[in-house]
GUVOZA-974127 format. One record per residue (C-alpha): y, x, z. Coordinates in steps of 0.5 Angstrom, whole numbers, always signed. Layout:
GUVOZA-974127
KETI / v / u / w
KETI / Y / X / Z
...
This chain:
GUVOZA-974127
KETI / v / u / w
KETI / -9 / +7 / -16
KETI / -9 / +14 / -20
KETI / -9 / +10 / -27
KETI / -4 / +5 / -24
KETI / +1 / +10 / -21
KETI / +1 / +13 / -28
KETI / +4 / +7 / -31
KETI / +10 / +8 / -27
KETI / +15 / +12 / -32
KETI / +18 / +17 / -27
KETI / +10 / +19 / -25
KETI / +8 / +26 / -28
KETI / +1 / +27 / -31
KETI / +0 / +34 / -29
KETI / -1 / +35 / -24
KETI / -5 / +28 / -24
KETI / -4 / +23 / -18
KETI / -10 / +23 / -13
KETI / -13 / +18 / -8
KETI / -16 / +20 / -2
KETI / -20 / +16 / +4
KETI / -16 / +17 / +10
KETI / -20 / +14 / +15
KETI / -22 / +7 / +17
KETI / -18 / +3 / +22
KETI / -21 / -3 / +26
KETI / -19 / -8 / +21
KETI / -17 / -3 / +15
KETI / -19 / +2 / +10
KETI / -14 / +7 / +10
KETI / -12 / +10 / +3
KETI / -7 / +15 / +1
KETI / -4 / +16 / -6
KETI / -1 / +23 / -8
KETI / +3 / +23 / -14
KETI / +9 / +28 / -17
KETI / +15 / +25 / -20
KETI / +20 / +28 / -25
KETI / +26 / +27 / -22
KETI / +26 / +27 / -14
KETI / +33 / +28 / -14
KETI / +34 / +20 / -17
KETI / +31 / +18 / -10
KETI / +24 / +17 / -7
KETI / +24 / +10 / -4
KETI / +25 / +7 / -11
KETI / +20 / +10 / -14
KETI / +15 / +9 / -8
KETI / +16 / +2 / -8
KETI / +15 / +1 / -16
KETI / +8 / +5 / -15
KETI / +6 / +0 / -9
KETI / +8 / -6 / -13
KETI / +5 / -4 / -19
KETI / -2 / -3 / -15
KETI / -1 / -9 / -11
KETI / -1 / -13 / -18
KETI / -7 / -9 / -20
KETI / -11 / -11 / -14
KETI / -9 / -18 / -15
KETI / -11 / -18 / -22
KETI / -18 / -15 / -21
KETI / -19 / -20 / -15
KETI / -18 / -15 / -9
KETI / -16 / -18 / -3
KETI / -12 / -15 / +3
KETI / -15 / -19 / +9
KETI / -10 / -19 / +15
KETI / -12 / -20 / +22
KETI / -11 / -26 / +25
KETI / -10 / -26 / +33
KETI / -10 / -33 / +37
KETI / -6 / -34 / +43
KETI / -9 / -38 / +48
KETI / -4 / -40 / +54
KETI / -8 / -42 / +60
KETI / -2 / -44 / +64
KETI / +5 / -45 / +62
KETI / +10 / -45 / +69
KETI / +16 / -50 / +68
KETI / +23 / -48 / +71
KETI / +25 / -53 / +76
């Protein structure tokens, strides 16, 4: 993730991006990434999106899958309105 973030033009090499393990969810491994950018006045949401899309693409290229939990709903009774 750090290496991929460095490929986004606005991300600075120094200080270098840092990843951390933030925790474990019931169906997740929660990772964080901190990166310094050159021009915060140009907006944060757009560079965050660029970093996340680049990470997503790198995960796919390396066969890393994000599994989403599945919930099944079973309706035992369905009251009909008269």
